[in-house]
LOZATI-343184 format. One record per residue (C-alpha): x, y, z; residue in three letters. Coordinates in pm, 1 decimal. Each point is the difference from the previous one (the first is absolute). Layout:
LOZATI-343184
+----------+----------+----------+---------+
!        u !        v !        w ! residuo !
+----------+----------+----------+---------+
!        X !        Y !        Z !     ALA !
...
+----------+----------+----------+---------+
This chain:
LOZATI-343184
+----------+----------+----------+---------+
!        u !        v !        w ! residuo !
+----------+----------+----------+---------+
!   4433.0 !  -3915.0 !  -3581.4 !     MET !
!     37.5 !    -99.5 !    326.9 !     GLN !
!     57.7 !    125.5 !    312.8 !     LEU !
!    131.2 !   -152.4 !    365.2 !     ARG !
!   -251.5 !      8.6 !    267.0 !     SER !
!   -193.5 !   -203.1 !    254.7 !     GLY !
!   -272.4 !    -20.4 !   -260.4 !     SER !
!    170.0 !    -27.4 !   -318.8 !     GLY !
!   -384.3 !    -67.5 !   -207.3 !     THR !
!    -91.5 !    375.9 !    162.2 !     ILE !
!    242.9 !    142.4 !    -55.5 !     CYS !
!     15.3 !   -140.9 !   -376.8 !     ARG !
!   -370.1 !     95.6 !    -61.3 !     THR !
!     67.1 !    366.0 !    113.5 !     VAL !
!    294.1 !     49.4 !   -206.6 !     ALA !
!   -238.7 !   -156.9 !   -306.2 !     ALA !
!   -228.2 !    247.9 !     81.8 !     ALA !
!    216.4 !    299.6 !     30.4 !     ALA !
!    197.2 !   -103.0 !   -338.7 !     LEU !
!   -429.3 !    -20.8 !   -170.1 !     LEU !
!    -66.5 !    305.3 !    149.0 !     ALA !
!    331.8 !    207.2 !   -180.7 !     VAL !
!    -41.2 !   -150.1 !   -271.0 !     THR !
!   -366.6 !     61.1 !    -51.4 !     ALA !
!     61.6 !    349.5 !     58.5 !     GLY !
!    258.4 !     59.0 !   -261.8 !     MET !
!   -286.5 !   -225.1 !   -267.3 !     ALA !
!   -261.5 !    253.5 !     57.9 !     LEU !
!      9.0 !    319.4 !   -175.6 !     PRO !
!   -116.0 !    303.7 !    271.7 !     LEU !
!   -206.0 !    249.1 !   -160.4 !     ALA !
!    259.6 !    340.2 !    -59.2 !     PRO !
!     -7.8 !    247.8 !    353.2 !     ALA !
!   -308.9 !    249.0 !    -90.4 !     GLY !
!   -138.8 !   -215.7 !   -295.0 !     ALA !
!   -376.1 !     75.7 !    -39.2 !     GLU !
!   -275.6 !   -278.7 !     39.6 !     PRO !
!   -169.7 !    -88.0 !   -435.1 !     ALA !
!   -222.2 !    211.4 !    -39.2 !     ARG !
!   -260.7 !   -149.1 !   -255.7 !     PRO !
!     42.2 !    214.6 !   -346.0 !     PRO !
!   -203.4 !    326.9 !    -53.1 !     SER !
!     -7.8 !    239.1 !   -299.3 !     GLY !
!    -50.3 !   -104.8 !   -323.7 !     VAL !
!     98.5 !   -288.9 !   -135.6 !     TRP !
!    -45.4 !   -184.8 !   -376.1 !     ARG !
!    -41.8 !   -318.7 !    -23.3 !     VAL !
!    186.4 !   -223.8 !   -270.0 !     ASP !
!   -108.0 !   -107.2 !   -260.2 !     GLY !
!   -379.0 !     66.7 !     16.0 !     TYR !
!    -35.7 !    378.2 !    -78.6 !     GLY !
!   -141.1 !    110.2 !    346.5 !     GLU !
!    113.4 !    228.3 !    258.5 !     VAL !
!   -104.7 !    -22.9 !    413.4 !     LEU !
!     42.0 !    276.2 !    211.8 !     THR !
!     44.1 !    -89.9 !    355.8 !     LEU !
!   -109.0 !    247.4 !    246.4 !     ASP !
!   -100.7 !     70.6 !    387.6 !     ALA !
!   -148.1 !   -369.9 !    -17.5 !     GLY !
!   -194.7 !     34.3 !   -342.5 !     HIS !
!     91.4 !   -212.3 !   -306.1 !     LEU !
!    -93.7 !    174.2 !   -366.2 !     GLN !
!     86.4 !   -219.9 !   -275.1 !     GLU !
!     21.8 !    204.6 !   -371.2 !     TYR !
!    -10.4 !   -219.1 !   -392.8 !     GLU !
!    225.0 !    226.9 !   -206.1 !     VAL !
!     29.0 !    -22.8 !   -369.4 !     THR !
!    179.4 !    208.3 !   -240.4 !     GLY !
!   -324.3 !    221.5 !    -36.7 !     VAL !
!   -196.1 !    -68.3 !    306.8 !     SER !
!      8.2 !      8.6 !    358.1 !     CYS !
!   -293.7 !   -168.4 !    166.1 !     VAL !
!      3.4 !    -71.2 !    434.9 !     LYS !
!    -73.4 !   -308.3 !     81.2 !     GLY !
!    -48.8 !   -229.0 !    329.8 !     VAL !
!     49.7 !    194.9 !    367.4 !     ALA !
!     15.4 !   -198.9 !    343.9 !     ALA !
!     78.3 !    116.1 !    293.6 !     GLU !
!    246.6 !   -100.1 !    274.0 !     ARG !
!    -33.0 !   -347.5 !    191.5 !     ALA !
!    289.9 !    -58.7 !    173.4 !     GLY !
!    313.4 !   -122.2 !    -82.1 !     GLY !
!    401.3 !     48.3 !    178.2 !     GLN !
!    321.7 !     84.2 !    -21.1 !     GLY !
!     40.4 !     64.0 !   -422.1 !     GLY !
!   -358.0 !   -125.8 !    -42.6 !     THR !
!   -309.1 !    161.8 !    -57.9 !     ALA !
!   -338.2 !   -230.2 !    -94.8 !     ARG !
!   -251.4 !    219.5 !   -105.1 !     TYR !
!   -401.8 !    -94.0 !    -70.0 !     ALA !
!   -128.2 !    106.7 !   -363.9 !     GLY !
!   -330.1 !     35.7 !   -200.9 !     ASP !
!   -172.9 !   -309.1 !    -41.1 !     GLY !
!    202.4 !   -220.5 !    238.2 !     GLY !
!    363.2 !     64.7 !   -159.7 !     PHE !
!    263.6 !    -46.6 !    260.4 !     VAL !
!    373.0 !    152.0 !    -56.1 !     PHE !
!    312.5 !    -60.4 !    138.0 !     THR !
!    250.2 !    249.9 !    -73.2 !     VAL !
!    349.8 !     -9.4 !    198.3 !     ARG !
!    354.0 !    125.1 !     -1.6 !     SER !
!    238.2 !   -177.4 !   -222.4 !     LYS !
!    352.6 !    140.5 !    203.3 !     GLY !
!      2.9 !    313.7 !   -245.2 !     ARG !
!   -182.1 !    342.9 !     20.9 !     PRO !
!    -46.2 !    -35.2 !   -380.8 !     ASP !
!   -171.7 !   -406.2 !      4.7 !     ARG !
!   -295.0 !   -128.6 !    179.9 !     ALA !
!   -246.2 !   -321.9 !   -104.7 !     ALA !
!   -365.2 !     -3.8 !    -19.0 !     MET !
!   -147.4 !   -299.8 !     43.2 !     HIS !
!   -419.8 !    -61.8 !    -31.8 !     ILE !
!   -152.1 !   -314.7 !    142.6 !     ASP !
!    -86.5 !   -269.8 !   -165.5 !     GLY !
!    282.9 !    107.6 !   -296.9 !     SER !
!    315.4 !   -255.5 !    -13.7 !     PRO !
!    276.9 !    247.1 !     23.7 !     GLY !
!     93.6 !    358.1 !     32.0 !     ASP !
!    -15.3 !    332.3 !   -210.5 !     ARG !
!    320.4 !    232.4 !     29.2 !     GLY !
!    -20.8 !    360.4 !     79.8 !     LEU !
!    220.5 !    276.1 !    -40.5 !     ARG !
!      6.4 !    316.3 !    122.7 !     ARG !
!    -63.5 !    277.3 !   -200.6 !     ILE !
!     11.3 !    403.2 !     26.0 !     ASP !
!   -407.1 !     25.3 !    -82.8 !     ALA !
!   -294.7 !   -112.8 !   -131.3 !     LEU !
!    -29.0 !     35.5 !   -418.6 !     PRO !
!   -136.3 !    341.1 !    -54.7 !     ALA !
!   -313.9 !   -207.6 !   -146.5 !     ASP !
!    -97.8 !   -116.1 !    332.4 !     CYS !
!     38.9 !    452.5 !    116.5 !     LEU !
!   -240.4 !     39.4 !   -283.7 !     ARG !
!   -417.3 !    -36.8 !     21.8 !     PRO !
!    -85.5 !   -286.6 !   -162.2 !     ALA !
!   -184.9 !    -18.7 !   -317.9 !     PRO !
!   -337.2 !    -64.6 !      2.9 !     SER !
!   -249.3 !    -89.2 !   -291.7 !     GLY !
!    -47.2 !   -338.3 !   -179.5 !     PRO !
!    360.6 !    -49.8 !   -108.4 !     VAL !
!    148.8 !     89.5 !    313.4 !     ALA !
!    259.7 !   -223.2 !    155.8 !     PRO !
!   -239.1 !   -241.4 !    243.6 !     ALA !
!    269.5 !   -144.9 !    169.4 !     GLY !
!     49.4 !   -391.6 !    128.5 !     TRP !
!   -275.2 !    -22.0 !    234.3 !     GLY !
!   -262.6 !    150.9 !   -304.5 !     ALA !
!    159.6 !   -277.2 !   -215.5 !     VAL !
!    -35.3 !   -271.0 !    190.5 !     ARG !
!   -225.0 !     66.9 !    281.1 !     PRO !
!     89.4 !   -335.0 !    159.0 !     GLY !
!    341.6 !    120.1 !    102.6 !     ARG !
!   -145.8 !    294.8 !    162.8 !     ALA !
!   -212.2 !   -233.0 !    213.4 !     ALA !
!    204.6 !   -241.4 !    105.3 !     GLY !
!   -149.4 !   -239.9 !   -277.9 !     GLY !
!    141.3 !   -226.3 !   -276.0 !     TRP !
!    272.1 !   -199.6 !     95.2 !     ARG !
!    225.5 !   -316.7 !   -158.4 !     LEU !
!    142.1 !   -150.4 !    251.1 !     GLY !
!     63.4 !    245.8 !    259.1 !     GLY !
!     87.0 !    264.4 !   -246.9 !     THR !
!   -247.7 !    307.2 !    -70.3 !     TYR !
!    -37.6 !    -42.2 !   -428.4 !     LEU !
+----------+----------+----------+---------+
């Protein structure tokens, strides 16, 4: 496109800048009017493939280890930062968790610092019933992961940056 004027270079530059501004405006999607900013996940979440359930509430993360016959409280963590749809939690023994929204209200992801990948989270309505009952006690009661492998609860026992 060439415009005629006393200074052809200036006109071409202005026309190119206007064309670029118009095409960039069409290419950049805008958030729908009234869209809410992304918030970090909250509520009760099942960790895909790990036998764990998380509660995220008021800046607190609580892990539960769930089996077919028991539910034992695991690692607890407090909110330590994050913005938008992401929250970071610092937990017992130096664990740092990052939980982020994934574009759907029933999906999220969790990353444990030092772990090679993310863990998928699916929202569930409530804690499993076993998690609402008082924990059993006695010599054969479920002890939870931290008692079986105290290194994890203490932030130790790592292999290549991954907790064992």
